[in-house]
N, C-alpha and C positions, 0 to 999 in steps of 0.2 A: 504493500500500500504506500509506504513511504517512497519507494523507488518510483512508483507511478506519479505520485505528487511532484517529486523532484524533476522528473522528466518533463512534466507539463508546464513547469514554471516559466521557462523561457518563452514558450508559445503564448501562455497567458499574459506574460509581461508585454510581449509584442502586441497582442490584441488590445491590451489596456492602453497602449500608447497611440493606437490608431485614432481615437476620437480627438486627440490633441492636435494631430497633424491635418485631419480632414478639413477643418474650417478654412485653413490657408489655401488649400487646393481648390475648394469650392469657391472661395472669394475671388481667386485669380481668374476663374472661368465664368463668374456671374455676369449677367447682363448689366450694363451701366448706361444710364441716361444722363447726359450732361445738359443741365438747364441753362441756356444762354439768354441773358436778359439784355435787351437793347432799348433805346429810346429814339425819338425822332422818327423820320420817315423810314419805313422798312426797305425802301428802294435806295437808300443811301449807299454809295459805292463801297464805303468802308464796312458795311454790313453784308451786302450781297457778295462782294469779292473775298470776304473772309469766311462767311458761313458755308457757301457752296463748296469751296475747296476743302474746308475742314470736314464736312460731311462725307465728301468723296474719299478723302484720305483714310478716314476711320472705317468706312465701308470696305475699302480695299485691304486694309491691314487686319481688320477684325471680323470680316464677313458679317457685319451687322450686330456683333455682340456689344459694341460701344456705339451709341448713337447720340445725336444732339436734338434737343427739343427747344425750339426758338420761342421766346416770349417777347414779341416786338412792341414797339410804340409805347414804352413805359408801363407795360402791364404789371411788372414786378417793381420797377423803380425808375424814376427819371434820372438824368445825368447828375443833377444837383444832390440827389439822395445817395448816390453810390458810395461816397466816402464813409457813410454810416452803414448802409445796407450790406456792403461786402464784408467789412470786418466783423459785423455782428452775425453774419450768416443768413440774413434775410435773402440776400442774393448770393448764390454760390459762384456764379461765373458771369461777368458782365462787361459791357462795352463802356469805356470811360473817357472823359477828357482829362488828360493827365494834370494839366494846370489847375483843374477844378479841385484838386486835393491839397491846395496850398494851405488850407486851414490845419491840416494834419501834418503835412510834410513840406517844409519850407523850400527844400531844394527843387521842387517841381517848378518853382517860379523862374528858375534859371533858363528854362526852355522858352520863356517869353522875351528873353533879352534880345536886343536888336543886333544880332550877328548875321551877316550876309552869307549864310550857308545854303548851298543847293540842297535839294531833297536827297540827292545821292550822298552828299556829305553827311547829312543828318542820319541816313540809314547806316552808314559806316560808323558814325559816332555812337549809334545805338548798340551795335553788335560787337564792337571790338572789346577785348579785355579791358576792364576798367571804364567801359562806355556807359551811356545813359541807362541802359536796361539793367546792367549789373549793379551800378551804384544805387539806382532808385529802388530796385527790388529788395536790396538789403534794408532800406528804410521802410518800404511798404510792409516787409515782414515784421517789423517791430510794432506795426499797427494791426496785425492780424490778417494781412492780405499778401498776395504775391502777383507780380507782373509776369504774365506769360507771353505776351506779344505786344510790340509797339509799332504803330503805323502812323506815319506823318501824312496828313492830308494836305500839307504844303502851307506856306505862309498865308495868313489872312489877307484879304483884300480890303481896301477902303472904298466904299461906294459913297457918292455925294451928289448934291444938287448943283454943284459947280465943279469945274475941272480942277483936280489936284495933280500937280506935277512935282513942284518943289515943296520941301517941308514948310516953307513960309506960307503956302497956300492954305494950311490948316488953321492959321491964326483966326480966332473969332468964331470958329465953327462949333456947333453943339454936336458932339460925336459920340455915338454909342461905343462903349468900351466894355467888352465881355470879361476881362480879367484885370487884376490889379496892375500888372505891368502895362497893359494897354491904356489904362487910365493915366498912368505916369507918362506914357508916351504922348498922349493927347495934351497933357499939361505942359510938357517940355516944348511942344510945338506951338503952344499958344492957344489951344482950343479948350473947350469945356467938356469934360467927360460926363457921359450920362449912362447910368446902369439900366439897361432894357433887356428883357429876356429875348432869346433868339426868335421865338414864335411871334413876338410883337414888333419886330423890326419893320416889316412891310407897312403896318398901320402907322407906326411912328414917322416913317419917311413920307407916307402918303399925306398925313395931316400936318406935317411940318413941326412935329414935336422935336425932331432932331434934323440937322442939316446933312448929316453923314453918319456912317457906321463902319466899324471894324467888323468884318464878317468873313467866315470861311468862304473860299472861292467857290466851292460847290454849293454853298448856301445861297448864292445869288440865283442859282437855278431852282433849288428846292423851295425857296421862299418867293420866287418870281419877282425879285427885287428890280429886275430890268423894266418892270411895268411902272415903277414909281420913282425911278431915278435914272439919270442918263450917263453918269460918269463912274468909272471904276479904275483903280490903280492897284497893282500888286507891287509894293515897293521892296522887292527882294524879301529877305527875311528880317528887314528892319522892324517888321511887326511881329517878329518871333516865329516860332514854328507852330503848326497846327497839330500838335502831338496828341494822338489818341492811343488807346491801348485796350487790351483785354486782360482783366485782372480777376483773380479768384480768391475766395475765402481760404485762408491758409490752412485752417483745421480740416476743411472739406478736402482740399487738395492733398494733404498729407494722409488722408484716410484711405487712399487707394494703395494697392500693392505697388511695389517698386516697378514691377513689369508693366502694369497698366498705366502708371504715371509716365513711364518712358514712352509708351505707345502714344498716349494722348499728347504728350509734349512734342513728339516728333510730328504728329499731324498738325498741331497748332503752328509749329515752325514752318511747315510747308504752306499752310494757309497764309501765314504772315508774309512770306516772300512773294507769293502770288498776288496778294492784296496790294502790297507796296508797288509792284510793277504796274498793276492795273490803274492805280491812282495817278501815277506819274504820266501814264499814257493818256488817261482821261483829261487831266489838266491841260495837256498840250492842245486838245481840241475845244475846250470850253471857251477860251477867249474868242475864237471865231464864231462859236454859237451865240455868244452874248452880243457880238458885233452885228450879227444877222438880225438880232432882236432889237437893234437900235441903240445899243450902248457904245460909248467910246471907251475902249479898254486900253490901258497902258501897262506894259510889263517892264518895270524898271530893270535895267541891266548895267553892268560896270562901264559900258561904252558911252553911256549918257552922262552929260555934265551934272545932272541932278543927283546922280548916284553918290558922288563925293559930298554933295550938300546934305543928303540924308545921313551919311556916315558921320559928318561933323555935328549935325544937329542932335543925333541920338547918342553921341559919345558919353554924355553925362549918365545915361541909363546903363550903358555898358559898364561904366565904372561901378555900378551897383552890384556887379558880380562879386565884389568883396564880401557881400552879405551872405553869400552861399558857400557851401563847402568846397575845398580845393578839389575834391574828387569829382564833383559834378561839373566844375568849371574846366577841368583839364581837357576833355574832348572839345569843348566849345572854343577854348583858346587855341588849341592845336589846329582846329579847322579854320579859325579866323586868321591864323598865321600861315595857312596854306600847306600844312603838314599832312 
């Protein structure tokens, strides 16, 4: 009897260990639904050109085991809500305006500094070691969130009721400023900054509440701004970057197995690169579209005499870079130095 008991012990011990190992195996193979929360128009290029490739990549890599459920048009949260909704877990995965997190993370304000970086330079500055994404992700993680992708929609435009070419043309104008740095820019140029939500820009211009507005270049189309104003200028990146991102609740993100997290991250990276390329291509054609709708569009470039004027006029704002960490300023200063 004792011999039988002794012989069975290794087998029984092995069986007893099975329930402990089983959950990890089951979890790695379980179906996963990623709830993506966005706001604004569901047809926005930053949504369409990210969501589609993400879904396609996950389908290809997991055969449908990991899928995405899209909650559009602010169903779960608006952009302004994301700095609270994501860290608290109300939103697991969401589309954000990076500079909108300035109340939690001061360094995001550096992305609005007037540095004339091309979109290609911005992308490089995001991805390189010690770049925007790496530096800001460390800071996001201290707030219970993580940056999984960054997509620059390009420098904001300035639409106006009178032609703006030189920075002195801003003097005396009431201008919509969507972020703190934009308000500082308007003040430096002699204008009066006005805080107006994106959805109200059309009405404010139509009724003369404001004379001009800082607005995303794509926003001219989605808000039909060409119907109520005639002029638009994209003054390089002297209006900062249009940096947006896809961020996740850190606890939710860490709840996945290492293998699933790697698979999802790989799909997100693929979508990020496709989205960036699509945005750059789209912007190249938007200026002509707006011109066909009756707008006079100016794309400021270094060959124009006004470019140097903008650089000189915005220099005091660039000096504010001292307020931000050396880590976040490093890629900005490297790009501005042509490195």
